N, C-alpha and C positions, 0 to 999 in steps of 0.2 A: 281617887276619883271611880267615878261610874265607870260603868263602858259605857262605847257604844249598844246598841243594839233597838232590834225593832219595835220593843216596848216602850214604856215611858214616853215621856213630852221634851215637843223638839221648841225651841226658842228662835224664832228670827227678829235680825238686826238692822235695819238699813239705816244706817250713819250718813246721812245729806250735808251740805254744801249749807244748807236752812235750813232742816228739817230731821227729826231721831223719829224711828217708832220701831215698838217693838211689840211683838206680838207671836203669843202664845200658843201649839197648838198642838193635838193629840195625838198618838202614834199616827192617828190616820190621814192628820194633818188638817183634823176639822179644825176652825180658831176660836181658844176656850173667852182671849184676853185680850186686850191691844191700848196700847198707852204711845200717844204723842207729844214732843213736844222740838221748842224751835234748841237750834241747836247751839247757840253762840260761842262761835268756833273764836273769837274773840278771849275768850273768855282762859284761855290753854287748855290743855291738854289736862293736867291733874281737875281742874273742874268739870270738862268736860265728860272725862269716864266716871265720874263720879255720879253724873247725869245720868250716865249711861249704867250704874251700876243700881241705880236707884229707880229706876222705868223697870230692870229686868226685876226688880225684889219688888216693887210693887203689882208685874203682871204674876207672880208668883202667889202674892197676898192675895190679890184679889178670887184667882182659881183656886185659893183655900189649896194648896200644894207644894210639899214639905223636900228640898233642896234635894233633897234625895232621889226624886223622883225626875229631877230634868238632867233627862237624858246626855243631851248639846244644844252650843249656841253656836249658832252661824250670822255670819257678821258681812253681811252688804257695806266694800269702804269704796270710800273714791280716793283717786292717787297711785301712783307708784306704790310697791307695796311688797314686801321681803312674802311670801307665801308660804314657803316651806318653814320661815318662824314666826312667821305671827304675826310681822308689825308693819305699821305702818310709816313706809319711809319718808313721805311728802303730801301730806294735804295740803296744799296753800288754799280752799277757802276756809281751812278750817285754822292755816299757822302750824301744823301739828309736825314737829318731823321723829323718826326713831323711837313712839313710841309701839312697847313691845306688847298689844293689847291684849294677844291670846295668854301671855303669860300671866298680865296680871290678873282678869277675866278665866282663868284656870284655877287659879292659886283661891279667888272669893269667893267662889261656886262650887269647884270640886267637882266640873266635868268636861271633856272636850271641847276646846271651843276651835273652831276653823272657820277663815280670815279670806273673804275673795272679793273680786273687786266688783262693787256695784254694779256696771252692768253687765255683767257674769254671775252673775248672783240674778239681775231680773231674767235674761236669758232662759239658766236653769228654769227658772218659777215657769213662764209660757211653755216649756215643753214637757216639765213635769203636769203640767198645772190649765196652761192652757189654750192659745191657740194652733201652741206646734205641735200633741201629744202624738206619741206615734212615729214623728219620723226620724229619720236615722242623719242628717245633720240641717242646723239649724243655724242661720243667719238672724241676728236683731242686731239693730239700726232704731237708735233712740234721739234723734232730731232735740233739742231742747239748746237751753243755753249756750252749753257746747257740744260734738254731736259724739254719742254712743256708740259702742259698736260688740259687740259679744259672740260667740258661737258653740257651739257644744254639740259636737258627733258623739254616733254611736255611747250615749249616757255617760258622757265624759265632757265639762269645761274643758274647751279649745285654749291650752294659757303656753307663755314658756318653760321656762326652768327652773326661775323661780318667781317670775313676775307673768301677770296678765300680757293679752296683749286685745289686736283686732281694733289697734289705737284708726280710723278708717276718720276721724277726724281731722287726723290731718294728715291727709293724705295729700301727697302735690297735688296743685289742682292747675290753681294760674298762675304760669311763669310769672315771675314776678311781680304777685296780686299785692295783697294788700297785709300786712303785717299782723300774725296774727299770737293768738295768746303766749301759744309755746313762745313764740321772740321769733318764729322764723317765716318766711314770706308765703302766701300761694297756700295754705292748705284750706281743707273740701271747709272747714268752718270757717272761715273767712269770705265764703259765698254760701255757705247754707245754713247755720246755727242760725237761732230764732235773736240771737243778738245783733247778729249782718243782716239781718231780713227787718228785726228794727230800726238800725241804721239806716239803710237806706227808705224806709218807712216816713222815719225822721227829718227825711232828706225833703221828701217827696210832699209831706206836710209843708213844711218851711217855704218848699216854691210855689204852696196853694194849692199842685196836684194832687191832695191827699183830705179837703176839708171835713169828711168823717170823722179821721182819726184828729185832724186838729181843734175840735170842741172837744173830744174827751178826752183825749191822753196827749195834745199838744206835741213836743217836741222833746219830747222826758223821754230816754230810753226808757226807765225802769216804767215806766206807766202803760208800755205799747208792750203788751202781753198777750198772750196767743188768741185769748181770746175773746180782745179786742179788734187783731185783725177780721177773729172771721166777722165780729160783726161790723165793722167796716168795708169789706167785700160783699155780706149782706144787704147794707146801705148804697152800697154806687160806688163804692172808693177801686176806679175798675185801674189804678196805678199799683193799690195794693194785690189786686189779685194777680197781676201783674208777674209782680214784685214774688209773690211766694209759691208763685210757677217758676218759675227761673230758678226759684234754690228749690225748690226742687227734684228739676232738670240736673239743676251741679248734682245733689244727689242721689238720683237712679246711676248716673253716668259712673261715677265711683264705686255705687253697689255692682253695677255689673263687671266692674273691671276685680268685684271680688269671686264673683261667681264667676267666671274663667276662670278664674285659680284653683278656687276649693271646693265648686260643684255645690253647693249646700243643693237640698232637695225639698229645704221650707225655709222663706224668710219674713222676719216677722216684724213689723215696723210700727214702734208704738212710741209714744213721749209726747207733751200737753202737747205741741205745735199738731202733732199727727192726730189726739183726738178735738181739737177746736176746728180742725181741717180735712178733717179724712179724704172724702170725693179727691179735693187736688192732690192731697199727696199718693194718694192710691194712683188715682190714675198717671200723674207725671210719671211718676215712678216707676209705675209700670210700662211706661212711652217708648225713655229711654234704658231699660232694663230691654225692652223688647227692639232698642237699636241701634245696642250696643254688646248684648251676651251675644256669644258666637253661636253658629247658627247649629251646631250639633250641641250645644247644651239646650238652648228652646221646645221651651217644653219640658223639662228634666224638671223644673222648679214651679211652686207656686208663694206668690205673694197675700200675704195678712196683716190687720192690724193687730196688735195684742190685746186680750181680754180683760187682763189681772193691774189694768191703771196703776196704781201706789203702791196695789196690795206683792206683785210681782217679786222685787225685793229682798222682804223679809221673808217671805213663801219661798222661794228660791235661795237665799242665805241658810234657811233649816235644812233643806230639802239635800243638799250640796252636804249639808253639816251632816246629815248624818248617812250621807250616799258616800261622800269621800275619808269620809272619819273613819269608815273602816278599813282603809288601804293604806293607812298611811303609820310611818314608824313613828318612836318617840320622839324627834325635832318632827314630824309633821311629813319629812319627806315621803310621795307615791311609794307606790310597790307591787301594786296588782291595780289590777283593768279594777274601773267603778262602774263598770255593765251589769 
């Protein structure tokens, strides 16, 4: 197996619920080639792993790069992970359970493989290459179908002993509130995710309060996407504006709790909703942070939009592979600082 080093090439892989992306980088993290495909999680882990291998092989082929020049593979994965063993414990959107992805890929490609949570990878990407360069502690929050959170502090991904953390989407927010996808009531995702926003907008459209949404998407949640919400607001659906602002405010209140607990100096807000509606989200979140952050912490942090978009997870996973892998023993357990 090749050694982790400053030389060689690095591959970042974004294993999402709907799409997967492989990006091959030089030692200076300049993009050489990239592949995207639909995930097709219903096919099962064996077929999914074959697709991952095929995309990596295609990247190497397009770059005319021998396998022994691949220094490492970093993979950003959804769902509960065993970070030390490199196992996907469960990825509900993929239908995968207990998949030893690191072992499989290391055997096939002969280089180190490091798994990390996909949101953690995105936040690390913003820390290394995007909006949060130079920060000491970065909190990243990415509202989408759910709400992902992650943090990088002193150059390291903040994590638990074996798995990732910062599940801000499951902060208790509304006592005895709606049922969340996790099975509990009143989580932040029930009031601030795109799915929650779309559900409220669909009800408004059904009641005749959102005529543009009704014309464009009807009441089908699958059609009420982030861009649809932005277009409806632009065309005068004031109820949609109000629903989005309420959700963004809930998000900001929860983020203020994290600020009070962990005192980041940089907060990065990203994801499709924020990209489509940046002024609303930044404005409402900043307002909630101002109202709910401890007086001693006001002015100690900066709120920024994410810069890297869809590239963040693959870039961050590749960079984290190089950084974290140098400080892991053979079982993948961290043994030293990654600064």
